[in-house]
MILUM-465294 format. One record per residue (C-alpha): residue number from 1; residue in one letter; x, y, z. Coordinates in nm, 3 decimals, decimal comma, padded with zeros to 5 digits. Each point is the difference from the previous one (the first is absolute). Layout:
 seq type       x       y       z
 NUM    A       X       Y       Z
...
end
This chain:
 seq type       x       y       z
   1    M -10,897 -19,472 -03,377
   2    G -00,051  00,191  00,324
   3    K -00,039 -00,161  00,336
   4    G -00,376 -00,022 -00,053
   5    L -00,290  00,014  00,238
   6    A -00,005 -00,374  00,067
   7    A  00,357 -00,003  00,128
   8    T -00,099  00,169  00,323
   9    A -00,374  00,055 -00,008
  10    A -00,078 -00,368 -00,033
  11    T -00,153 -00,243  00,248
  12    T -00,320  00,187  00,065
  13    A -00,208 -00,317  00,005
  14    L -00,114 -00,191  00,304
  15    A  00,219 -00,254  00,173
  16    L -00,284 -00,239  00,067
  17    P -00,019 -00,379  00,004
  18    L -00,190 -00,151 -00,288
  19    T -00,240 -00,200  00,216
  20    F -00,307  00,205  00,085
  21    V -00,072  00,033  00,370
  22    S -00,357 -00,080  00,098
  23    V -00,111  00,152  00,325
  24    P -00,192 -00,249  00,213
  25    A -00,272  00,192  00,176
  26    E -00,363  00,006  00,096
  27    A -00,261  00,019 -00,271
  28    A  00,041  00,310 -00,214
  29    E -00,203  00,302  00,094
  30    A -00,334  00,002 -00,181
  31    A  00,009  00,300 -00,229
  32    A -00,205  00,138 -00,284
  33    A  00,174 -00,061 -00,331
  34    R -00,071  00,081 -00,364
  35    V  00,146 -00,143 -00,320
  36    V  00,088  00,279 -00,242
  37    P  00,101 -00,106 -00,354
  38    V  00,299  00,212 -00,098
  39    Q  00,085 -00,165 -00,332
  40    V -00,197 -00,282 -00,160
  41    T  00,143 -00,150 -00,318
  42    G -00,206 -00,320 -00,010
  43    D -00,172 -00,280  00,186
  44    P  00,183 -00,039  00,334
  45    A -00,013 -00,378 -00,040
  46    R  00,227  00,040 -00,306
  47    R  00,218  00,291  00,105
  48    F  00,276  00,071  00,250
  49    N -00,167  00,189  00,283
  50    L  00,189  00,240  00,223
  51    V -00,204  00,053  00,316
  52    V  00,113  00,303  00,201
  53    L -00,114  00,010  00,361
  54    G  00,020  00,302  00,227
  55    D  00,065 -00,023  00,374
  56    G -00,009  00,272  00,263
  57    Y -00,211  00,226 -00,220
  58    T -00,314  00,123  00,174
  59    A -00,313  00,084 -00,197
  60    G  00,131  00,357 -00,012
  61    D  00,341 -00,120 -00,126
  62    Q -00,130 -00,181 -00,309
  63    A  00,079  00,292 -00,233
  64    R  00,361 -00,030  00,121
  65    F -00,009 -00,374 -00,071
  66    R -00,123  00,063 -00,354
  67    A  00,280  00,251 -00,057
  68    H  00,254 -00,253  00,128
  69    V -00,137 -00,268 -00,233
  70    D  00,020  00,237 -00,296
  71    R  00,360  00,092  00,074
  72    H  00,111 -00,361  00,050
  73    L -00,172 -00,118 -00,317
  74    N  00,127  00,279 -00,222
  75    A  00,353 -00,078  00,114
  76    L -00,061 -00,372 -00,065
  77    W -00,124  00,064 -00,355
  78    T  00,332  00,168 -00,089
  79    I  00,199 -00,312  00,095
  80    E  00,040 -00,297 -00,233
  81    P -00,150 -00,250 -00,033
  82    F -00,303  00,158  00,173
  83    K  00,002  00,277 -00,261
  84    S -00,024 -00,239 -00,296
  85    Y -00,247 -00,236  00,168
  86    R -00,229  00,256  00,161
  87    N -00,291 -00,130 -00,208
  88    Y  00,043 -00,343  00,159
  89    V -00,074  00,145  00,343
  90    N -00,321  00,082  00,182
  91    V  00,047  00,223  00,303
  92    Y -00,248  00,014  00,286
  93    A  00,034  00,216  00,309
  94    V -00,168 -00,116  00,319
  95    E -00,080  00,300  00,218
  96    I -00,013 -00,124  00,358
  97    D -00,122  00,246  00,261
  98    S  00,226 -00,021  00,301
  99    A -00,112  00,123  00,340
 100    E  00,347  00,145  00,054
 101    S  00,225  00,197 -00,234
 102    G  00,350 -00,137 -00,056
 103    V  00,165 -00,334  00,073
 104    G  00,177 -00,155  00,296
 105    C  00,346  00,090  00,133
 106    D  00,043  00,280 -00,250
 107    P  00,274  00,116 -00,006
 108    E  00,147 -00,129  00,326
 109    L -00,041 -00,324  00,187
 110    S -00,126  00,216  00,287
 111    S -00,262  00,165 -00,222
 112    A -00,366 -00,082  00,047
 113    R -00,133 -00,344 -00,087
 114    R -00,303  00,059 -00,216
 115    T -00,309 -00,210 -00,058
 116    T -00,052 -00,017 -00,374
 117    P -00,180 -00,252 -00,224
 118    L  00,323 -00,150 -00,141
 119    K  00,205  00,053  00,318
 120    M  00,283  00,154 -00,201
 121    A  00,301  00,096  00,209
 122    F  00,366  00,087 -00,040
 123    W  00,282 -00,184  00,179
 124    G -00,125 -00,332 -00,135
 125    G -00,327  00,045  00,185
 126    C  00,130  00,198  00,299
 127    R  00,267 -00,257  00,085
 128    E  00,327  00,105  00,162
 129    A  00,188 -00,241 -00,225
 130    G -00,170  00,131 -00,314
 131    P  00,168  00,249 -00,236
 132    Q -00,164  00,342  00,028
 133    R -00,086  00,005 -00,372
 134    L -00,166 -00,342 -00,002
 135    L -00,369  00,084 -00,048
 136    T -00,216 -00,306  00,071
 137    M -00,371 -00,074  00,010
 138    D -00,251 -00,270  00,085
 139    S  00,010 -00,206 -00,319
 140    G -00,328 -00,177  00,083
 141    A -00,180  00,333  00,025
 142    A  00,163  00,114 -00,325
 143    K -00,128 -00,310 -00,179
 144    S -00,351  00,055  00,137
 145    Y -00,018  00,353 -00,133
 146    A  00,158 -00,097 -00,334
 147    D -00,266 -00,272 -00,036
 148    M -00,256  00,279 -00,026
 149    V  00,120  00,052 -00,359
 150    T -00,220 -00,241 -00,195
 151    G  00,177 -00,226 -00,246
 152    T  00,344  00,025  00,157
 153    T  00,180 -00,293  00,159
 154    A  00,343 -00,064  00,146
 155    A  00,103 -00,129 -00,344
 156    N -00,089  00,311 -00,198
 157    R  00,063  00,287  00,239
 158    Q  00,267  00,179  00,198
 159    I -00,081  00,177  00,325
 160    L  00,172  00,330  00,075
 161    A -00,078  00,175  00,329
 162    L  00,074  00,370  00,053
 163    A  00,038  00,138  00,350
 164    N -00,116  00,348  00,090
 165    S  00,352  00,107  00,088
 166    D  00,273  00,236 -00,112
 167    T  00,270 -00,228  00,142
 168    Y  00,223 -00,194 -00,238
 169    G -00,087 -00,368  00,008
 170    G -00,146 -00,309 -00,160
 171    A  00,031 -00,377 -00,035
 172    G -00,022 -00,267 -00,266
 173    G -00,096 -00,366 -00,008
 174    T -00,338 -00,152 -00,077
 175    Y -00,147  00,348  00,034
 176    A  00,171  00,338 -00,035
 177    T -00,021  00,303  00,227
 178    A  00,121  00,358 -00,030
 179    S -00,049  00,325  00,182
 180    G -00,240  00,216 -00,196
 181    G  00,135  00,349  00,055
 182    N  00,379 -00,012  00,031
 183    A  00,208  00,185 -00,259
 184    L  00,137 -00,333 -00,123
 185    S -00,316 -00,205  00,053
 186    A -00,107 -00,023 -00,365
 187    L  00,337 -00,165 -00,066
 188    I -00,039 -00,247  00,285
 189    T -00,300 -00,152 -00,180
 190    P  00,178 -00,133 -00,313
 191    H  00,290 -00,127  00,212
 192    E -00,234 -00,194  00,228
 193    L -00,196 -00,128 -00,300
 194    G  00,336 -00,124 -00,125
 195    H  00,003 -00,221  00,310
 196    S -00,368 -00,090  00,020
 197    L -00,079 -00,043 -00,367
 198    G  00,340 -00,070 -00,150
 199    G  00,161 -00,205  00,276
 200    L  00,307  00,222 -00,038
 201    D  00,252  00,026  00,283
 202    D  00,151  00,312  00,150
 203    E  00,329  00,114 -00,148
 204    Y  00,108  00,196  00,308
 205    D  00,348 -00,067  00,134
 206    Y -00,123  00,038  00,358
 207    Y -00,294 -00,116  00,210
 208    Q  00,011  00,267  00,267
 209    R  00,079  00,348 -00,122
 210    G  00,343  00,123  00,095
 211    V  00,126 -00,354  00,068
 212    P  00,208 -00,170 -00,275
 213    G -00,155 -00,322 -00,115
 214    G  00,309 -00,219  00,021
 215    T  00,099 -00,268 -00,250
 216    Y -00,238 -00,246 -00,167
 217    T  00,094 -00,359  00,085
 218    G -00,286 -00,203 -00,145
 219    P -00,036 -00,201 -00,323
 220    E -00,101  00,141 -00,337
 221    P -00,313  00,206  00,078
 222    A -00,336 -00,116 -00,129
 223    S -00,073  00,367 -00,076
 224    I -00,011  00,075 -00,374
 225    H  00,195  00,323  00,054
 226    H  00,277 -00,105  00,238
 227    T  00,295 -00,226 -00,077
 228    L  00,342 -00,125  00,098
 229    L  00,091 -00,056 -00,367
 230    T  00,229  00,219 -00,206
 231    E -00,131  00,160 -00,318
 232    Q  00,188 -00,256 -00,208
 233    E -00,141 -00,286  00,206
 234    M -00,352  00,137 -00,049
 235    R  00,056  00,010 -00,376
 236    D  00,168 -00,340 -00,021
 237    R -00,265 -00,172  00,212
 238    K -00,290  00,209 -00,128
 239    L -00,116  00,086  00,350
 240    K -00,153  00,297  00,183
 241    W -00,005  00,323 -00,203
 242    W  00,248 -00,113 -00,268
 243    R -00,235  00,109 -00,282
 244    W  00,015  00,362  00,121
 245    L  00,372  00,036  00,076
 246    G  00,158  00,308 -00,156
 247    E -00,332  00,169 -00,075
 248    P -00,065  00,356  00,118
 249    S -00,199 -00,047  00,319
 250    E -00,349  00,146  00,017
 251    S  00,096  00,126  00,345
 252    G  00,325  00,161 -00,117
 253    G  00,348 -00,128 -00,078
 254    T  00,056 -00,341 -00,157
 255    I -00,136 -00,345  00,084
 256    G  00,295 -00,181  00,151
 257    R  00,109 -00,119  00,342
 258    Y -00,008  00,229  00,305
 259    E  00,099 -00,119  00,344
 260    G -00,251  00,003  00,285
 261    G -00,353 -00,120  00,054
 262    L -00,220 -00,228  00,208
 263    Y  00,093  00,223  00,299
 264    T  00,371 -00,079 -00,038
 265    T  00,278  00,234 -00,110
 266    K  00,238 -00,248 -00,159
 267    G  00,007 -00,342 -00,163
 268    V -00,318  00,025 -00,208
 269    W -00,080  00,201 -00,313
 270    R -00,302  00,171 -00,161
 271    P -00,064  00,113 -00,364
 272    S -00,004  00,381  00,035
 273    R  00,152  00,268  00,213
 274    H -00,334  00,134  00,117
 275    S -00,327 -00,153 -00,121
 276    M -00,342  00,030  00,165
 277    M  00,078 -00,287  00,239
 278    K  00,300  00,189  00,138
 279    T -00,081  00,366 -00,045
 280    L -00,344  00,156  00,004
 281    G -00,042  00,250 -00,280
 282    Y  00,163 -00,200 -00,279
 283    Y -00,171 -00,248 -00,233
 284    F  00,005 -00,378  00,010
 285    D  00,301 -00,125 -00,195
 286    Q -00,049 -00,255 -00,278
 287    P  00,023 -00,325  00,204
 288    A -00,254  00,135  00,250
 289    R -00,218  00,146 -00,275
 290    E -00,011 -00,338 -00,175
 291    R -00,118 -00,168  00,319
 292    M -00,263  00,268  00,066
 293    T -00,126 -00,033 -00,359
 294    Q -00,036 -00,374  00,050
 295    R -00,189  00,042  00,328
 296    I -00,241  00,268 -00,124
 297    S -00,076 -00,198 -00,316
 298    G -00,035 -00,319  00,201
 299    K -00,302  00,142  00,181
 300    V -00,179  00,080 -00,328
 301    S -00,142 -00,243 -00,252
 302    L  00,147  00,080 -00,344
 303    V -00,308 -00,165 -00,149
 304    Q -00,270  00,200  00,174
 305    D -00,283 -00,163 -00,196
 306    A -00,044 -00,205 -00,315
 307    T -00,242 -00,192 -00,217
 308    P -00,133 -00,292  00,209
 309    N  00,193 -00,318 -00,076
 310    A -00,183 -00,268  00,198
 311    A -00,132 -00,161 -00,321
 312    P  00,113 -00,005 -00,363
 313    V -00,084  00,315 -00,194
 314    G -00,088  00,035 -00,365
 315    D  00,222  00,150 -00,268
 316    D -00,268  00,255 -00,082
 317    R  00,067  00,228  00,297
 318    V  00,251  00,250  00,142
 319    L  00,227 -00,105  00,284
 320    W  00,118  00,274  00,235
 321    V  00,213  00,071  00,304
 322    E  00,006  00,303  00,226
 323    T  00,325  00,108  00,164
 324    P  00,110  00,270  00,242
 325    Q  00,187  00,294 -00,149
 326    P  00,337  00,133  00,121
 327    N  00,030  00,377 -00,008
 328    A  00,265  00,036 -00,268
 329    H  00,026 -00,322 -00,203
 330    E -00,215 -00,272 -00,151
 331    L -00,029 -00,364  00,096
 332    E  00,068 -00,247 -00,280
 333    V -00,276 -00,239 -00,107
 334    T  00,083 -00,291 -00,232
 335    W -00,264 -00,233 -00,147
 336    T  00,085 -00,351 -00,119
 337    V -00,204 -00,270 -00,167
 338    D  00,130 -00,352  00,053
 339    G  00,334  00,154  00,102
 340    R  00,031  00,228 -00,306
 341    T -00,001  00,377  00,052
 342    V -00,289  00,165 -00,185
 343    R -00,033  00,348  00,157
 344    R  00,198  00,236  00,223
 345    G -00,100  00,312  00,186
 346    T -00,376 -00,027 -00,022
 347    R -00,210 -00,097  00,302
 348    N -00,266 -00,146 -00,232
 349    L  00,023 -00,286 -00,247
 350    D -00,270 -00,039 -00,264
 351    L  00,003 -00,375 -00,064
 352    A -00,217  00,031 -00,310
 353    R  00,281  00,185 -00,178
 354    L  00,245 -00,283  00,061
 355    R -00,194 -00,250 -00,215
 356    L  00,093 -00,291  00,222
 357    K -00,001 -00,352 -00,142
 358    P -00,295 -00,211  00,109
 359    G  00,053 -00,171  00,333
 360    T  00,131  00,102  00,340
 361    H  00,276  00,246  00,076
 362    T  00,175  00,148  00,302
 363    V  00,018  00,378  00,018
 364    T  00,222  00,170  00,258
 365    A  00,039  00,363  00,095
 366    T  00,328  00,082  00,179
 367    V  00,023  00,330  00,185
 368    T  00,352  00,117  00,086
 369    D  00,134  00,315  00,159
 370    P  00,309  00,108 -00,198
 371    T  00,110  00,255  00,263
 372    E  00,367  00,093 -00,007
 373    F -00,008 -00,009  00,381
 374    V  00,038 -00,380 -00,014
 375    R  00,301 -00,184 -00,140
 376    D -00,028 -00,333  00,177
 377    P -00,169 -00,240 -00,246
 378    A -00,138 -00,206  00,289
 379    I -00,187  00,305  00,129
 380    R -00,114  00,088 -00,352
 381    A -00,139 -00,350 -00,048
 382    S -00,167 -00,010  00,342
 383    A -00,372  00,054  00,049
 384    A  00,074  00,355  00,113
 385    L  00,105  00,105 -00,352
 386    T -00,130 -00,274 -00,232
 387    Q -00,343 -00,163  00,001
 388    T -00,197 -00,203 -00,253
 389    R -00,358 -00,086 -00,079
 390    T -00,087 -00,299 -00,221
 391    W -00,317 -00,097 -00,188
 392    A -00,109 -00,314 -00,180
 393    V -00,150  00,098 -00,335
 394    D -00,233 -00,240 -00,180
 395    T -00,104  00,102 -00,350
 396    R -00,324 -00,200  00,038
 397    V -00,120  00,226  00,285
 398    A -00,230  00,284 -00,104
 399    T  00,000  00,307  00,225
 400    P -00,355  00,114  00,077
 401    P -00,065  00,366 -00,080
 402    A  00,004  00,241  00,293
 403    A -00,096  00,366  00,009
 404    V  00,297  00,168  00,169
 405    P  00,001  00,376 -00,057
 406    A  00,335  00,169 -00,040
 407    G  00,107  00,183  00,315
 408    F  00,276  00,041  00,256
 409    T  00,067 -00,236  00,289
 410    G  00,312  00,147  00,160
 411    T  00,244  00,279 -00,074
 412    T  00,290  00,197  00,139
 413    P -00,157  00,202  00,285
 414    T -00,172  00,311 -00,131
 415    D -00,015  00,185  00,333
 416    R  00,362  00,114 -00,010
 417    A  00,212  00,163 -00,266
 418    V  00,228 -00,226 -00,204
 419    G  00,354  00,100 -00,088
 420    A  00,122  00,101 -00,344
 421    G  00,204 -00,322 -00,027
 422    D -00,260 -00,244  00,133
 423    V -00,157 -00,295 -00,180
 424    V -00,378  00,027  00,042
 425    H -00,205 -00,314 -00,042
 426    A -00,366 -00,088 -00,043
 427    D -00,162 -00,343  00,008
 428    T -00,325 -00,056 -00,189
 429    T -00,284 -00,245  00,004
 430    H  00,048 -00,317 -00,204
 431    P -00,254 -00,079 -00,271
 432    V  00,049 -00,360 -00,105
 433    R  00,061  00,068 -00,371
 434    E  00,152  00,347 -00,023
 435    I  00,267  00,218  00,156
 436    P -00,122  00,342  00,112
 437    R  00,216  00,279 -00,138
 438    I  00,099  00,291  00,221
 439    R  00,012  00,350 -00,145
 440    W  00,265  00,210  00,176
 441    E -00,009  00,380 -00,005
 442    I  00,211  00,271  00,162
 443    D -00,165  00,340  00,028
 444    G -00,263 -00,118 -00,249
 445    R  00,255 -00,106 -00,263
 446    R  00,022 -00,364 -00,094
 447    V  00,337 -00,163  00,077
 448    R  00,138 -00,342 -00,067
 449    G  00,000 -00,229  00,301
 450    G  00,028 -00,368  00,064
 451    E -00,273 -00,260  00,013
 452    R -00,048  00,045  00,375
 453    S  00,249  00,274  00,094
 454    I  00,169  00,317 -00,111
 455    D  00,360  00,097  00,073
 456    L -00,007  00,374  00,070
 457    G  00,378  00,009  00,000
 458    R -00,006 -00,051 -00,378
 459    I -00,217  00,306 -00,055
 460    R  00,160  00,344  00,005
 461    L -00,231  00,177  00,238
 462    S  00,045  00,370  00,052
 463    P  00,057  00,107  00,362
 464    G -00,328  00,046  00,182
 465    T -00,319 -00,191  00,070
 466    H -00,167 -00,221 -00,260
 467    R -00,309 -00,221 -00,016
 468    L  00,028 -00,360 -00,112
 469    T -00,316 -00,186 -00,095
 470    A -00,065 -00,359 -00,095
 471    R -00,325 -00,099 -00,171
 472    V -00,144 -00,340 -00,080
 473    G -00,360 -00,043 -00,106
 474    N -00,198  00,254  00,201
 475    A  00,240 -00,006  00,294
 476    E  00,266  00,257  00,076
 477    R  00,282  00,039  00,254
 478    A  00,205  00,316  00,047
 479    W  00,327  00,088  00,172
 480    T  00,178  00,322  00,079
 481    I  00,356 -00,003 -00,131
 482    D  00,243  00,204  00,204
 483    A  00,269  00,086 -00,254
 484    R  00,147  00,291  00,192
 485    P  00,310 -00,096  00,200
 486    P  00,028  00,130  00,354
 487    A  00,221  00,292  00,090
 488    V  00,254  00,027  00,279
 489    A  00,180  00,304  00,135
 490    Y  00,311 -00,004  00,215
 491    E  00,115  00,242  00,265
 492    L  00,354  00,004  00,141
 493    S  00,138  00,172  00,305
 494    E  00,211  00,309 -00,062
 495    A  00,308 -00,077 -00,207
 496    A  00,341  00,164  00,024
 497    A -00,008  00,047 -00,377
 498    T -00,242 -00,065 -00,287
 499    H  00,087 -00,035 -00,369
 500    R -00,257  00,002 -00,278
 501    R  00,099 -00,042 -00,364
 502    P -00,231 -00,032 -00,300
 503    G -00,065 -00,360 -00,100
 504    R  00,163 -00,146  00,312
 505    P -00,140 -00,107  00,335
 506    P  00,043  00,252  00,281
 507    E  00,299 -00,050  00,230
 508    Y  00,017  00,072  00,372
 509    V  00,297  00,013  00,233
 510    F -00,036 -00,073  00,372
 511    D  00,262  00,040  00,270
 512    G -00,182 -00,239  00,232
 513    P -00,323 -00,198  00,039
 514    F -00,292  00,100 -00,220
 515    T -00,365 -00,097 -00,027
 516    M -00,227 -00,083 -00,294
 517    R -00,376  00,013 -00,003
 518    L -00,195 -00,162 -00,285
 519    S -00,356  00,117 -00,061
 520    P -00,172 -00,234 -00,249
 521    S -00,337  00,109 -00,141
 522    D -00,257 -00,106 -00,256
 523    D -00,314  00,136 -00,161
 524    R -00,204 -00,289  00,137
 525    P -00,075 -00,104  00,362
 526    G  00,199 -00,264  00,184
 527    T  00,341 -00,047  00,154
 528    V  00,289  00,085 -00,233
 529    V  00,330 -00,174  00,072
 530    G  00,331  00,183 -00,030
 531    E  00,331 -00,179 -00,067
 532    F  00,365  00,097 -00,033
 533    R  00,331 -00,166 -00,067
 534    V  00,362  00,098  00,051
 535    D  00,270 -00,052 -00,263
 536    G -00,212 -00,246 -00,198
 537    D -00,064 -00,231  00,294
 538    G -00,343 -00,155  00,061
 539    W -00,314  00,213  00,015
 540    Y -00,078  00,079  00,362
 541    H -00,345  00,083  00,132
 542    Y -00,020  00,354  00,142
 543    F -00,174 -00,013  00,337
 544    G  00,116  00,322  00,163
 545    W  00,223 -00,076  00,296
 546    P -00,020 -00,316  00,214
 547    T -00,103  00,190  00,312
 548    D -00,233  00,246 -00,175
 549    S -00,167 -00,052 -00,338
 550    T -00,049  00,376 -00,033
 551    A  00,374  00,070  00,036
 552    P  00,234 -00,006 -00,303
 553    F  00,254 -00,273 -00,064
 554    R  00,343  00,083  00,142
 555    F  00,329 -00,075 -00,176
 556    T  00,335 -00,006  00,177
 557    A  00,343 -00,135 -00,082
 558    D -00,033 -00,297  00,237
 559    G -00,375 -00,025  00,061
 560    T -00,224  00,072  00,297
 561    V -00,040 -00,282  00,251
 562    I -00,356 -00,058  00,124
 563    D -00,070 -00,302  00,218
 564    H  00,331 -00,161 -00,108
 565    L -00,072  00,050 -00,372
 566    S  00,168  00,256 -00,224
 567    Y -00,195  00,212 -00,251
 568    G  00,108  00,239 -00,273
 569    G  00,371 -00,077 -00,015
 570    I  00,113  00,137 -00,333
 571    G  00,376  00,049  00,038
 572    K  00,198  00,310 -00,085
 573    G  00,043  00,095 -00,363
 574    R -00,218  00,055 -00,305
 575    H -00,326 -00,191 -00,034
 576    T -00,294 -00,020 -00,239
 577    I -00,344 -00,020  00,161
 578    E -00,293 -00,102 -00,220
 579    Y -00,361  00,029  00,109
 580    R -00,343 -00,093 -00,134
 581    A -00,360 -00,071  00,103
 582    I -00,248 -00,283 -00,063
 583    D -00,373  00,072  00,008
 584    P -00,290 -00,226  00,108
 585    A -00,057 -00,109 -00,361
 586    G  00,358 -00,128 -00,021
 587    N  00,136  00,277 -00,223
 588    A  00,363  00,076  00,081
 589    G  00,124  00,349 -00,072
 590    K  00,316  00,048 -00,201
 591    P  00,298  00,008  00,237
 592    R  00,163  00,338  00,052
 593    R  00,330  00,068  00,171
 594    F  00,229  00,244  00,170
 595    I  00,363 -00,012  00,109
 596    V  00,127  00,047  00,354
 597    T  00,354  00,033  00,125
 598    L  00,054 -00,064  00,369
 599    R  00,325  00,153  00,121
end
């Protein structure tokens, strides 16, 4: 395999301490603020709520803030596990009108100090000892503005603050910050959420850019993705990421043992050559993805609602549970009576059909997430991925009749297009003695779906736009299905030679550095994300160039050093570059490729 992008273009993430820096200051500037729901998938009291605050955006800058939010979110939805668990997440933007545009000490310590509602500032809050990229804020003010979002609490939300800045920066800890407009800023957000939400540590082998990190001298790290153990010791002792060893890494290469991390160059090892926590642009690798899955799920109740169980119920009624719905797979529901399994899959159990023996019985519904992102049985069995609801059933109890018309209570959001591979769900009302049946149709033609969901990935949809409808009783819900993958065009600088042969990817020969511009597009509005990879390495988010998002990405034999980091090092020789796009509905275009030879 070729040298690969990660070999020299790595370490684009922030060398920031994990502990969030709170800026002690006077009371935050009083400012007009508005809560704008961006994505609502359910009751905020039962969902994971991402609250995005803007700072340094004047009333006239709010359109820019909205564009920044859109770009950050659309990048986030392409990254697992956020992609698969998008339907677990409510997103609210809080538009805060700042009296001044921009944030403090941007980009230099000598730059203006600005008075903004969240007091965001680079250099660790305009401190001489603070790293330039450390973007801090007044955490008390952030909490006050986040509290405007009704139904959210510290337990079920994550605060992300975007600064009105084009300078590279951010921070992670209790809350996360990122610059809104930098070329790399949409990639700062998932990295900082890795800290704030996932409790993940940095995998950089330095603390200050350009200064080697030295040798780690401490004990075995508490971090789940750093170790002093060898691969064999991890396997023998069943510790750290032993379950993933040898697997192809989601961020490129193979899960193994790579030296460097925790701001040190030697003496400590990480799972992958360049995952999200080391190199912005790549995905989370499997150990980090497992932790992020656990943390997202841990802020959501797997049993969203259920038949009341405060008193014994009769055996003449239907028991039910409502669950959230991952984007691309189903949760498992298992029903037992007195410890014996009686039903699987269904979210409703008609007790009358069981013909229970007279007396009392214990009925339990167990909801489990079977996601392949989790291999640790302790995480699988935890409340994040497995929850139960239990009822006492007494055959002597008669359920009084109740007129409950069939209708919908909650569904996959209908105000945005769903992808061709999504699982769409719909919850209904709950008559006490019957199970409402949903009729699913696509473009007016009846299709087979599940009791409360339909897996669009199992239906061969023709490319284009389709209409999905769900009907129960007199109620109807409808979704637009975006089944057309996005397109992406590439443009290279002038080559010394070009070879095109039928049935083969085009080949280009360069005698020196060359540039590549990706132009992703879609037939629907929203930010479309472009990605590329070199010689089969991990998919890398196309962001333009670090100093200018409108400039193309530059490849050289040894990379281009910017602020002590090297980008685009590809090595001399023959390389395969693949490219693709992902649209706002989550559809990924089929990868295409071309060949380059750098002489």
